[in-house]
C-alpha beads as a LAMMPS data file, in Angstrom:
LAMMPS data file: protein, C-alpha beads

306 atoms
305 bonds

1 atom types
1 bond types

-500.0 500.0 xlo xhi
-500.0 500.0 ylo yhi
-500.0 500.0 zlo zhi

Masses

1 110.0

Atoms # bond

1 1 1 -179.010 -345.202 -103.963
2 1 1 -176.781 -344.131 -101.086
3 1 1 -177.037 -340.505 -102.126
4 1 1 -180.833 -340.722 -102.218
5 1 1 -180.925 -342.308 -98.757
6 1 1 -178.666 -339.607 -97.312
7 1 1 -180.861 -336.903 -98.841
8 1 1 -184.004 -338.552 -97.450
9 1 1 -182.412 -338.909 -94.004
10 1 1 -181.400 -335.242 -94.035
11 1 1 -184.950 -334.194 -94.891
12 1 1 -186.323 -336.321 -92.053
13 1 1 -183.830 -334.867 -89.556
14 1 1 -184.648 -331.292 -90.593
15 1 1 -188.375 -331.976 -90.378
16 1 1 -188.044 -333.488 -86.897
17 1 1 -185.899 -330.564 -85.773
18 1 1 -188.546 -328.112 -86.941
19 1 1 -191.237 -330.047 -85.086
20 1 1 -189.167 -330.176 -81.910
21 1 1 -188.378 -326.470 -82.075
22 1 1 -192.043 -325.700 -82.588
23 1 1 -192.945 -327.952 -79.668
24 1 1 -190.435 -326.210 -77.423
25 1 1 -191.960 -322.852 -78.380
26 1 1 -195.462 -324.055 -77.638
27 1 1 -194.390 -325.444 -74.276
28 1 1 -192.997 -322.040 -73.211
29 1 1 -196.074 -320.449 -71.637
30 1 1 -196.884 -316.884 -72.550
31 1 1 -197.131 -314.834 -69.355
32 1 1 -199.940 -312.297 -69.624
33 1 1 -200.048 -309.215 -67.415
34 1 1 -203.037 -306.864 -67.182
35 1 1 -201.829 -303.321 -66.518
36 1 1 -203.818 -300.307 -65.319
37 1 1 -202.158 -296.959 -66.095
38 1 1 -203.174 -293.685 -64.430
39 1 1 -201.962 -290.099 -64.538
40 1 1 -201.070 -288.004 -61.500
41 1 1 -204.732 -286.986 -61.119
42 1 1 -205.968 -290.564 -60.955
43 1 1 -207.405 -290.637 -64.485
44 1 1 -207.043 -293.711 -66.674
45 1 1 -204.637 -293.496 -69.611
46 1 1 -205.744 -295.651 -72.524
47 1 1 -203.849 -294.354 -75.576
48 1 1 -200.422 -295.960 -75.081
49 1 1 -198.730 -298.402 -77.478
50 1 1 -196.500 -301.414 -76.835
51 1 1 -193.437 -299.198 -77.316
52 1 1 -194.494 -297.153 -74.284
53 1 1 -194.112 -300.113 -71.891
54 1 1 -191.231 -301.925 -70.220
55 1 1 -191.595 -305.313 -68.521
56 1 1 -189.039 -306.871 -66.186
57 1 1 -188.990 -310.333 -64.630
58 1 1 -186.717 -310.642 -61.608
59 1 1 -185.019 -307.429 -62.758
60 1 1 -184.340 -308.666 -66.294
61 1 1 -185.944 -306.856 -69.268
62 1 1 -188.438 -308.918 -71.262
63 1 1 -189.547 -308.585 -74.874
64 1 1 -193.251 -307.827 -75.255
65 1 1 -194.667 -310.556 -77.498
66 1 1 -198.353 -309.661 -77.121
67 1 1 -200.082 -306.305 -76.637
68 1 1 -203.725 -305.278 -76.673
69 1 1 -205.944 -302.461 -75.489
70 1 1 -209.583 -302.683 -76.504
71 1 1 -212.409 -301.115 -74.536
72 1 1 -214.801 -303.690 -75.989
73 1 1 -212.801 -306.749 -74.900
74 1 1 -215.350 -309.039 -73.166
75 1 1 -214.672 -310.199 -69.615
76 1 1 -215.675 -313.264 -67.616
77 1 1 -216.599 -311.991 -64.152
78 1 1 -217.394 -313.805 -60.940
79 1 1 -219.313 -312.030 -58.168
80 1 1 -218.467 -313.612 -54.798
81 1 1 -220.936 -312.143 -52.298
82 1 1 -220.918 -312.516 -48.518
83 1 1 -224.360 -313.480 -47.169
84 1 1 -223.290 -314.310 -43.607
85 1 1 -225.394 -313.194 -40.644
86 1 1 -223.410 -309.990 -40.121
87 1 1 -224.478 -308.799 -43.608
88 1 1 -228.127 -308.615 -42.517
89 1 1 -228.403 -304.805 -42.566
90 1 1 -226.007 -304.406 -45.488
91 1 1 -227.085 -307.133 -47.899
92 1 1 -229.831 -305.175 -49.669
93 1 1 -227.467 -302.265 -50.330
94 1 1 -224.771 -304.659 -51.593
95 1 1 -227.231 -306.438 -53.908
96 1 1 -228.530 -303.170 -55.373
97 1 1 -224.972 -301.991 -56.021
98 1 1 -223.979 -305.275 -57.694
99 1 1 -227.047 -305.046 -59.954
100 1 1 -226.098 -301.533 -61.023
101 1 1 -222.519 -302.717 -61.573
102 1 1 -223.768 -305.510 -63.858
103 1 1 -225.806 -303.034 -65.910
104 1 1 -222.675 -300.983 -66.615
105 1 1 -220.734 -303.922 -68.017
106 1 1 -220.387 -304.757 -71.711
107 1 1 -223.310 -306.738 -73.123
108 1 1 -220.959 -309.629 -73.968
109 1 1 -219.483 -309.833 -70.466
110 1 1 -220.552 -313.054 -68.772
111 1 1 -221.164 -313.108 -65.013
112 1 1 -221.768 -315.739 -62.369
113 1 1 -222.911 -315.217 -58.785
114 1 1 -221.516 -317.254 -55.912
115 1 1 -222.635 -316.477 -52.362
116 1 1 -221.143 -317.676 -49.123
117 1 1 -221.852 -317.883 -45.438
118 1 1 -220.773 -321.137 -43.805
119 1 1 -220.122 -322.563 -47.289
120 1 1 -220.055 -321.299 -50.893
121 1 1 -223.144 -321.764 -53.104
122 1 1 -223.315 -321.095 -56.853
123 1 1 -226.524 -319.083 -57.277
124 1 1 -226.183 -318.288 -60.976
125 1 1 -223.835 -319.845 -63.517
126 1 1 -222.160 -317.761 -66.230
127 1 1 -224.750 -315.725 -68.096
128 1 1 -225.040 -312.620 -70.236
129 1 1 -228.751 -312.388 -69.368
130 1 1 -228.966 -309.613 -66.780
131 1 1 -232.531 -310.547 -65.831
132 1 1 -231.395 -314.015 -64.733
133 1 1 -228.633 -312.383 -62.700
134 1 1 -231.140 -310.077 -60.983
135 1 1 -233.402 -313.007 -60.145
136 1 1 -230.576 -314.911 -58.493
137 1 1 -229.720 -311.911 -56.317
138 1 1 -233.301 -311.274 -55.209
139 1 1 -233.591 -314.644 -53.450
140 1 1 -230.753 -314.087 -50.974
141 1 1 -230.910 -314.025 -47.159
142 1 1 -228.157 -313.218 -44.649
143 1 1 -227.380 -316.023 -42.206
144 1 1 -224.538 -318.229 -40.934
145 1 1 -220.765 -317.861 -40.596
146 1 1 -218.079 -316.598 -43.003
147 1 1 -216.147 -319.186 -45.054
148 1 1 -214.346 -316.445 -46.976
149 1 1 -211.291 -318.428 -48.132
150 1 1 -213.326 -321.440 -49.275
151 1 1 -215.655 -319.167 -51.223
152 1 1 -212.877 -317.297 -52.993
153 1 1 -211.153 -320.584 -53.790
154 1 1 -214.360 -321.832 -55.418
155 1 1 -214.804 -318.518 -57.238
156 1 1 -211.263 -318.646 -58.641
157 1 1 -211.821 -322.176 -59.860
158 1 1 -215.096 -321.184 -61.508
159 1 1 -213.913 -317.994 -63.222
160 1 1 -210.955 -319.798 -64.803
161 1 1 -213.537 -321.835 -66.746
162 1 1 -214.956 -318.653 -68.280
163 1 1 -215.340 -318.200 -72.024
164 1 1 -213.212 -315.062 -72.241
165 1 1 -209.451 -314.775 -71.753
166 1 1 -209.816 -311.689 -69.562
167 1 1 -211.235 -312.699 -66.177
168 1 1 -212.000 -310.949 -62.910
169 1 1 -213.462 -311.596 -59.459
170 1 1 -215.514 -309.084 -57.492
171 1 1 -215.418 -310.078 -53.818
172 1 1 -217.901 -308.299 -51.525
173 1 1 -217.693 -308.950 -47.767
174 1 1 -218.091 -307.212 -44.420
175 1 1 -216.008 -309.456 -42.199
176 1 1 -213.161 -311.896 -41.878
177 1 1 -212.898 -315.633 -42.310
178 1 1 -214.409 -317.650 -39.458
179 1 1 -214.586 -321.200 -40.752
180 1 1 -212.810 -322.137 -43.988
181 1 1 -210.924 -325.336 -44.702
182 1 1 -208.572 -323.515 -47.072
183 1 1 -205.792 -321.279 -45.705
184 1 1 -204.898 -317.712 -46.618
185 1 1 -201.495 -318.565 -48.123
186 1 1 -203.108 -321.243 -50.304
187 1 1 -205.545 -318.733 -51.755
188 1 1 -202.829 -316.142 -52.390
189 1 1 -200.749 -318.777 -54.186
190 1 1 -203.739 -319.765 -56.325
191 1 1 -204.199 -316.114 -57.317
192 1 1 -200.512 -315.842 -58.215
193 1 1 -200.835 -318.891 -60.453
194 1 1 -203.862 -317.400 -62.233
195 1 1 -203.981 -314.702 -64.874
196 1 1 -206.981 -312.809 -63.518
197 1 1 -207.929 -309.739 -61.492
198 1 1 -209.362 -309.703 -57.982
199 1 1 -211.283 -306.655 -56.770
200 1 1 -211.978 -306.818 -53.033
201 1 1 -214.732 -304.690 -51.553
202 1 1 -215.006 -304.489 -47.773
203 1 1 -218.161 -303.047 -46.201
204 1 1 -217.591 -301.717 -42.697
205 1 1 -220.328 -301.386 -40.046
206 1 1 -222.438 -298.188 -40.078
207 1 1 -220.777 -295.265 -38.364
208 1 1 -223.442 -295.155 -35.678
209 1 1 -222.889 -298.861 -34.886
210 1 1 -219.089 -298.997 -34.906
211 1 1 -218.745 -298.678 -31.136
212 1 1 -220.954 -301.680 -30.540
213 1 1 -219.642 -303.814 -33.401
214 1 1 -217.660 -306.888 -32.429
215 1 1 -214.245 -307.805 -33.778
216 1 1 -215.966 -310.526 -35.769
217 1 1 -217.772 -307.822 -37.770
218 1 1 -214.587 -305.923 -38.615
219 1 1 -213.322 -306.058 -42.191
220 1 1 -209.897 -307.699 -42.515
221 1 1 -208.519 -305.263 -45.099
222 1 1 -205.023 -306.723 -44.817
223 1 1 -206.365 -309.970 -46.249
224 1 1 -208.487 -308.230 -48.893
225 1 1 -205.472 -306.212 -50.033
226 1 1 -203.362 -309.380 -50.239
227 1 1 -205.927 -310.883 -52.622
228 1 1 -206.108 -307.773 -54.800
229 1 1 -202.418 -306.916 -54.916
230 1 1 -201.454 -310.473 -55.848
231 1 1 -203.543 -310.090 -59.006
232 1 1 -203.102 -306.441 -60.012
233 1 1 -206.607 -305.540 -58.861
234 1 1 -207.641 -303.180 -56.056
235 1 1 -209.112 -303.335 -52.563
236 1 1 -211.668 -300.832 -51.267
237 1 1 -213.253 -300.140 -47.894
238 1 1 -216.629 -298.419 -47.755
239 1 1 -218.792 -297.505 -44.775
240 1 1 -222.408 -298.585 -44.829
241 1 1 -224.623 -295.524 -44.520
242 1 1 -227.503 -295.566 -42.013
243 1 1 -230.051 -294.240 -44.539
244 1 1 -230.743 -294.821 -48.235
245 1 1 -228.492 -296.088 -51.053
246 1 1 -224.792 -296.035 -50.391
247 1 1 -223.286 -293.554 -52.886
248 1 1 -219.759 -294.441 -51.807
249 1 1 -220.375 -298.073 -52.733
250 1 1 -221.836 -297.037 -56.092
251 1 1 -218.764 -294.921 -56.870
252 1 1 -216.405 -297.787 -56.099
253 1 1 -218.274 -300.175 -58.378
254 1 1 -218.394 -297.489 -61.094
255 1 1 -214.607 -297.237 -60.772
256 1 1 -214.148 -300.990 -61.170
257 1 1 -216.458 -301.155 -64.210
258 1 1 -214.593 -298.279 -65.893
259 1 1 -211.212 -299.752 -65.028
260 1 1 -212.011 -303.050 -66.726
261 1 1 -212.471 -301.074 -69.972
262 1 1 -209.259 -299.029 -69.632
263 1 1 -206.584 -301.682 -69.175
264 1 1 -203.746 -303.084 -71.272
265 1 1 -202.810 -306.728 -71.715
266 1 1 -199.078 -307.355 -72.104
267 1 1 -197.563 -310.760 -72.765
268 1 1 -194.023 -312.123 -72.828
269 1 1 -192.242 -315.470 -72.999
270 1 1 -190.183 -316.002 -69.816
271 1 1 -186.524 -316.874 -70.247
272 1 1 -186.627 -319.469 -67.449
273 1 1 -189.971 -321.274 -67.686
274 1 1 -191.173 -324.354 -65.817
275 1 1 -189.010 -324.005 -62.706
276 1 1 -191.879 -323.945 -60.202
277 1 1 -190.586 -320.746 -58.598
278 1 1 -192.084 -317.343 -57.868
279 1 1 -190.911 -314.634 -60.269
280 1 1 -191.278 -310.909 -59.667
281 1 1 -192.853 -308.774 -62.397
282 1 1 -192.462 -305.042 -62.830
283 1 1 -194.253 -302.970 -65.469
284 1 1 -193.237 -299.383 -66.253
285 1 1 -194.030 -296.764 -68.880
286 1 1 -191.671 -294.427 -70.724
287 1 1 -193.527 -291.428 -69.309
288 1 1 -193.323 -292.653 -65.714
289 1 1 -197.077 -292.980 -65.171
290 1 1 -198.453 -294.924 -62.247
291 1 1 -198.862 -298.565 -63.322
292 1 1 -200.749 -301.203 -61.344
293 1 1 -200.201 -304.839 -62.333
294 1 1 -199.666 -308.145 -60.613
295 1 1 -196.326 -308.255 -58.837
296 1 1 -195.325 -311.735 -59.888
297 1 1 -196.368 -315.253 -60.742
298 1 1 -195.515 -318.842 -59.881
299 1 1 -194.163 -320.710 -62.898
300 1 1 -195.380 -324.206 -63.638
301 1 1 -193.083 -327.029 -62.544
302 1 1 -191.279 -328.906 -65.304
303 1 1 -192.920 -332.264 -65.932
304 1 1 -190.989 -335.356 -64.947
305 1 1 -189.494 -337.046 -67.995
306 1 1 -189.995 -334.036 -70.260

Bonds

1 1 1 2
2 1 2 3
3 1 3 4
4 1 4 5
5 1 5 6
6 1 6 7
7 1 7 8
8 1 8 9
9 1 9 10
10 1 10 11
11 1 11 12
12 1 12 13
13 1 13 14
14 1 14 15
15 1 15 16
16 1 16 17
17 1 17 18
18 1 18 19
19 1 19 20
20 1 20 21
21 1 21 22
22 1 22 23
23 1 23 24
24 1 24 25
25 1 25 26
26 1 26 27
27 1 27 28
28 1 28 29
29 1 29 30
30 1 30 31
31 1 31 32
32 1 32 33
33 1 33 34
34 1 34 35
35 1 35 36
36 1 36 37
37 1 37 38
38 1 38 39
39 1 39 40
40 1 40 41
41 1 41 42
42 1 42 43
43 1 43 44
44 1 44 45
45 1 45 46
46 1 46 47
47 1 47 48
48 1 48 49
49 1 49 50
50 1 50 51
51 1 51 52
52 1 52 53
53 1 53 54
54 1 54 55
55 1 55 56
56 1 56 57
57 1 57 58
58 1 58 59
59 1 59 60
60 1 60 61
61 1 61 62
62 1 62 63
63 1 63 64
64 1 64 65
65 1 65 66
66 1 66 67
67 1 67 68
68 1 68 69
69 1 69 70
70 1 70 71
71 1 71 72
72 1 72 73
73 1 73 74
74 1 74 75
75 1 75 76
76 1 76 77
77 1 77 78
78 1 78 79
79 1 79 80
80 1 80 81
81 1 81 82
82 1 82 83
83 1 83 84
84 1 84 85
85 1 85 86
86 1 86 87
87 1 87 88
88 1 88 89
89 1 89 90
90 1 90 91
91 1 91 92
92 1 92 93
93 1 93 94
94 1 94 95
95 1 95 96
96 1 96 97
97 1 97 98
98 1 98 99
99 1 99 100
100 1 100 101
101 1 101 102
102 1 102 103
103 1 103 104
104 1 104 105
105 1 105 106
106 1 106 107
107 1 107 108
108 1 108 109
109 1 109 110
110 1 110 111
111 1 111 112
112 1 112 113
113 1 113 114
114 1 114 115
115 1 115 116
116 1 116 117
117 1 117 118
118 1 118 119
119 1 119 120
120 1 120 121
121 1 121 122
122 1 122 123
123 1 123 124
124 1 124 125
125 1 125 126
126 1 126 127
127 1 127 128
128 1 128 129
129 1 129 130
130 1 130 131
131 1 131 132
132 1 132 133
133 1 133 134
134 1 134 135
135 1 135 136
136 1 136 137
137 1 137 138
138 1 138 139
139 1 139 140
140 1 140 141
141 1 141 142
142 1 142 143
143 1 143 144
144 1 144 145
145 1 145 146
146 1 146 147
147 1 147 148
148 1 148 149
149 1 149 150
150 1 150 151
151 1 151 152
152 1 152 153
153 1 153 154
154 1 154 155
155 1 155 156
156 1 156 157
157 1 157 158
158 1 158 159
159 1 159 160
160 1 160 161
161 1 161 162
162 1 162 163
163 1 163 164
164 1 164 165
165 1 165 166
166 1 166 167
167 1 167 168
168 1 168 169
169 1 169 170
170 1 170 171
171 1 171 172
172 1 172 173
173 1 173 174
174 1 174 175
175 1 175 176
176 1 176 177
177 1 177 178
178 1 178 179
179 1 179 180
180 1 180 181
181 1 181 182
182 1 182 183
183 1 183 184
184 1 184 185
185 1 185 186
186 1 186 187
187 1 187 188
188 1 188 189
189 1 189 190
190 1 190 191
191 1 191 192
192 1 192 193
193 1 193 194
194 1 194 195
195 1 195 196
196 1 196 197
197 1 197 198
198 1 198 199
199 1 199 200
200 1 200 201
201 1 201 202
202 1 202 203
203 1 203 204
204 1 204 205
205 1 205 206
206 1 206 207
207 1 207 208
208 1 208 209
209 1 209 210
210 1 210 211
211 1 211 212
212 1 212 213
213 1 213 214
214 1 214 215
215 1 215 216
216 1 216 217
217 1 217 218
218 1 218 219
219 1 219 220
220 1 220 221
221 1 221 222
222 1 222 223
223 1 223 224
224 1 224 225
225 1 225 226
226 1 226 227
227 1 227 228
228 1 228 229
229 1 229 230
230 1 230 231
231 1 231 232
232 1 232 233
233 1 233 234
234 1 234 235
235 1 235 236
236 1 236 237
237 1 237 238
238 1 238 239
239 1 239 240
240 1 240 241
241 1 241 242
242 1 242 243
243 1 243 244
244 1 244 245
245 1 245 246
246 1 246 247
247 1 247 248
248 1 248 249
249 1 249 250
250 1 250 251
251 1 251 252
252 1 252 253
253 1 253 254
254 1 254 255
255 1 255 256
256 1 256 257
257 1 257 258
258 1 258 259
259 1 259 260
260 1 260 261
261 1 261 262
262 1 262 263
263 1 263 264
264 1 264 265
265 1 265 266
266 1 266 267
267 1 267 268
268 1 268 269
269 1 269 270
270 1 270 271
271 1 271 272
272 1 272 273
273 1 273 274
274 1 274 275
275 1 275 276
276 1 276 277
277 1 277 278
278 1 278 279
279 1 279 280
280 1 280 281
281 1 281 282
282 1 282 283
283 1 283 284
284 1 284 285
285 1 285 286
286 1 286 287
287 1 287 288
288 1 288 289
289 1 289 290
290 1 290 291
291 1 291 292
292 1 292 293
293 1 293 294
294 1 294 295
295 1 295 296
296 1 296 297
297 1 297 298
298 1 298 299
299 1 299 300
300 1 300 301
301 1 301 302
302 1 302 303
303 1 303 304
304 1 304 305
305 1 305 306
């Protein structure tokens, strides 16, 4: 009887140990990093394998636990579009460019449209129906102030609820924040805590109007770069042309659409999870190609009593 009890107790202990070990593994969050690799001529490289990459966290090498590169991977995308008063002469060009951008995306990519002036407004929820997207854009007017930080905060919150694991924000604006409740450092921290890409597109005043433009109309590219670089995305500045469609704007959006199809997703399990601290990330390739990826992340804080 005693031998049977000891055997049963041993089985129970081993089973509990396995469960606890599995639970510990589940609780260690996989850190995903989206990497864009380019050659010295600025062309995307999309034929690399996991063995071609190195990842470091705070200078320490990490083992790649997840790797993928699929041009057909669907993306959840949020378009955050400035419709403040200063966009009056630029809004039609911006809308046309966003519509062409949407047409270039994969048919399974879902998109929402959020506009902002003095406050953010969701104009179209996630949809794969491009006609519904076009309809939401056609009803827009330019008026009011620029609650840029509040709008991006709302866009980040919305895109994280997307169906797909790969997520991105396209922010289009011509100015700088003039009336948000949220602060710049709060938004940057939110981006660092999120596994998504931010592409910032600044539209400067027309060349012929630059001398008369006020400081309020100037694009704050320092802020737009902070958003993009915190995520591994990119920031662009284009000048609104005085006549006809803006080819420069079209080229930038073409670049973003192509880039979303040429990226790698790398994942690793951090050695020091749940400390609530910021950790630096560095991604390199064996061949020394130019790699753009988010520079770090803020780990979740360990739960009290865990």
